[in-house]
N, C-alpha and C positions, 0 to 999 in steps of 0.2 A: 026186421032187424036192419036190413040194408038201408031202409028209408031213414031209420033213426040215426044211423051212422052218418048218412049223407047230410041230414039236417044239422047234426052236430058240427060237421066240417064247415058247413055254410055259415053257421053262427060264429064259429071260431075265426073264420076268414074275415067276417064283418068286423069283429072286434079288433083284429089286426089292422084292418083298413082304417078304422076310426082312430086307433092309437097312432098310426103312422102319419095321419093327417094333422093331428094336434101338435101345436107349437107353443112352447113357453113364451110368455110375453117378453119382449126385448128388455134388457136392463137399461134404465135411464142413465144419463151421464152422472159422473161424480163431480162434486163442486166443493171447493174450500175457499174461504175468504178470511184474510187476516188484515188487521186485528179484528176480533169479534166485538170489541168494545174499545172506544177511544174517547178521551177527554179533549174538548176543543172549546174555543170562544169565538165571539163575533169576528167575522172577517178572516178566520183561520182557513187554511187549505187542508183538507182531510183526504188522505190517500189510502185506498184499499188495494191489496194485492189479491187477485183471484187466480185460481187454478182449476181447469176443467179437463176431464178426460172422458172418453166415451167409446163404445164399440161401434157406434154409428157416427156419421158426420155431424159435428156441432153446428147448429144453425143460428143460435142467438143467445145473448146474455142480457137480461134486463135488470136494472137496479131501480127500485121504486121506493122513494121516501114516503113516509106517512104524513107528510106536510107539503103544502104548496110553496113553502119557503125555499125548497130545493126542487129542481126539475128532475124528472125521471130520465134515465139514460138507457140506451140500448146499443149493443154491438152485434152486428150481423155479418161482419167480415173478419175472418180469423187467419192468422199466419199459418196455422196447421189445421187439418180437418178433424183430428181425433184427440189431440192433446195440446193445450195452450195455457200459458201463464202470462198475465199482464197486469196493468194497474188501472184503476178507475178513480177519478179525482172529483171531489165536491168542494166548492168554495162557499163557506157559510156567509149569510148576509151580515151586514154591519149593524142591523137593527132588528127589531121584532123578536129577539131572543132574550131569554132571561136565565139567570143562574138557576140550575136545577132542572131545566128542560131536558127532555130526552127525545132524540129523533131516531126512529127505527128505519132501516133501509133493507128492503127485501130483494135479494139477488135470486134470479131464476135462470137456470141454464136449461136449454132445450136442444135435443138432437133431432135428426131428420125423421125419427119415429113419432115426433109430435109432442104436444103438450101433455098427453097422458103419461109421458115418461120424463117429465121435467124434474129438476132437482132444485130445491129452494134452501137458501140460507139467509137468516136475518141477523143483521149486525146493529150495534147501537152507537150513536154519537151523543155523548153526555156533555151538555152545555155547562161549563164550569168557568167562572170568572178567575183569571189567573191571580196568583198571590201578588201582593204589592211588591214592587221592586225594592231591594235593599242595597244600601251602599255602605259596606263596612268601613269603620274608622280605623284605618291601618297605620296611620301616622301617630305613633305613641312616643311620648317623652316622659322619662321616669326621673329626671333630675331637677324638676321644678322646686324652687325654694325662694321664699321671701323672708328676709331677716328682720329683726327688730330695727325699724327704720332710723332710730336715733343712735344705733350702734355703728360700728365701723364697716359692716358688711352691707351688701346691696339689698335694699328693702322693697324692691319692686320687680315685676316680671312682665315681659312682653310676650303674650300668647300668640301673636301673629308671626313674629320673627324668632320666637323660641330662645330668648336671651334674658338674663338677669339685668336689671337696670339700677343705676345709682341715682342719687338725688340731683345730680347735674344733668341727667339725660332728659330728653323731651317728654314733657308731662303727657301729651296726647297719646304717646305710645305705651303708657303704663296701664296695662289692663288689670293688674293686681298690685296694689300698693299698701303696705302695712300702715296702720293708722296710729301707732303708738306715738305719744308726744311726751316731752319732758314733764309737762305739767301733770300728766296722768300717772306718773310714777310716784309711789309713796313708800319707800323707793323701789326700784326694780320690779315694777308691775308691767307685764307685757300684755298688750291688747291683741288677743288671738282674733284678728279682724283684718280684712282688706277692703279697699275701695278702689275706684278708678281714678286715674290722673285727670287733671284739669283738661277739658276738651275731649276726653275719651268717651265713646258712646257704648262701650261694652257693658253688658248687664248679665245678671245671674239668676238662676232659679234653682233652689235646693230640691233634690229628689233622691233620698237615700234608698229608694226601692229600684232605682235605675240599674239595669244590667250592664255594668261597666265593662265586664269581660267580653261581651258580645255587642258592644256599642255600634250603632249604625247612625248615619245622618238622619234617616227618616224617624227613628225612635227618638233621637235627640231633639229634632224639630218638634215632634209631638209633645214630648215632655216639657219643653220650654213653653210652648203655646198653652199648655194646660196649667201652668203654674203662674205665680205672681213674681214678676222680675224686680230686681233691685240692683243698684249700683254699689251697694255696700253690704258686705257679708260679715256677720258678727258671730261670736261664740263658736268659732271653728273648732272641730274636734276630729280626731283620727277616724277614718272611714266615712266621713261625710262626702257626699257626691253633689256636685253642682254642674248644671248645664249652662254654658256660657254662649250667648250670642255675641260674637266678636264684632269689633268695629268695622271689619271688612265684609260683614254679612254672613260669614261662615259660622259653624258651630264647633264648640269644643266641650268635651266632658272631662271634668276635673274630679279626681279622687284624692282626698287628703290622706296621706300615709303616716304623718307624724306631726304632733305639735310639741315642740321642746321648749320648756319654760325654765329659765335659770333664775337663781335668786341673788346672785352676787355680781352680775354683769349684764350687758345688753346683747348677749349672744343668743337670745331667744329666736325661734324660727318656726315657720310653717312649711313643711315639706309636702310635695304632691306629685302625682303623675297626671298626665292628661292625654286624651286622644282627639285627633281631628280627622 
C-alpha cells in the first residue's frame, strides 16, 4: 500500500512539473492600417496610417505590394518599443496603370518573438480615373431681349458685353439681331428669328436636351461640337435652347423664355436668359 501511495505521489509531482514548465505561446502584435481601401490615379500619393502595439518589442513593419510597379517598404526603427503609430506613403507611377486595376499591399508587423507571431493586414489601392473637371457657368443674365428690329425698340443683343443694341451700334458686336424686314410684313408679321451682325463670327447650335440649370463650360463645348452650327436661328420658340460659340471664343447657353407676337404694331420680341 505504501508503495502504491508513493508511486501516486511521484506521478502527481511529475504532472505538476510538466504543467509548470509549459508556457502559452506569446501573443503577436496587434496591427491596424487605415484606410483599408482607397481610390487613386496615376501619379497620386497614397498615404496609409498604421498603428502597432505588442507585449514584446516591435522589431519591423513590412509593406509588400503585389506588383513591381511599387517598391516594398520596411521600417525597423520605431520611436517606441511597444506601441507606435505613423504613416507610410506610396507614390503611384505615372504610367503602366489602367482604370479598374487593383493593387494589394500586405502590411506585416513583427515583434521580437519572431515571424511566428507576426500580424498581417492587407489593404487595397483601387486605380480609378478621376472624373472630368467641370466649370459651372455661373454668370447668368435673365434680361435678354431682342425686339422686332423695324420697331422703335432695340432689335439686337451683344452676348459678350451683355447689352441691348440699336441699329446705329457696331454691327460686328451684334451676336443676335432680329431679321424682320418691312418687306416681310403683310402686315405686322414678326420673324421669330435672329442672325449675327456683319463681321460677327458668333454661331449657334440648337440642343433642347441640354441641361440649362446645370450648365458647364465642358458640357456646352461638347454639345456645340456635336451639333451643326449656324449663324442664323429660325422659328424660335419658348424653351428652345441654343449653345453659342461667341466671337471671343467663349461659350454661352441661351434659353428662350418667351416669344411675344403682336398683331397691330412692331412691339414683337424674343426674350431669353443665358449663362456664360
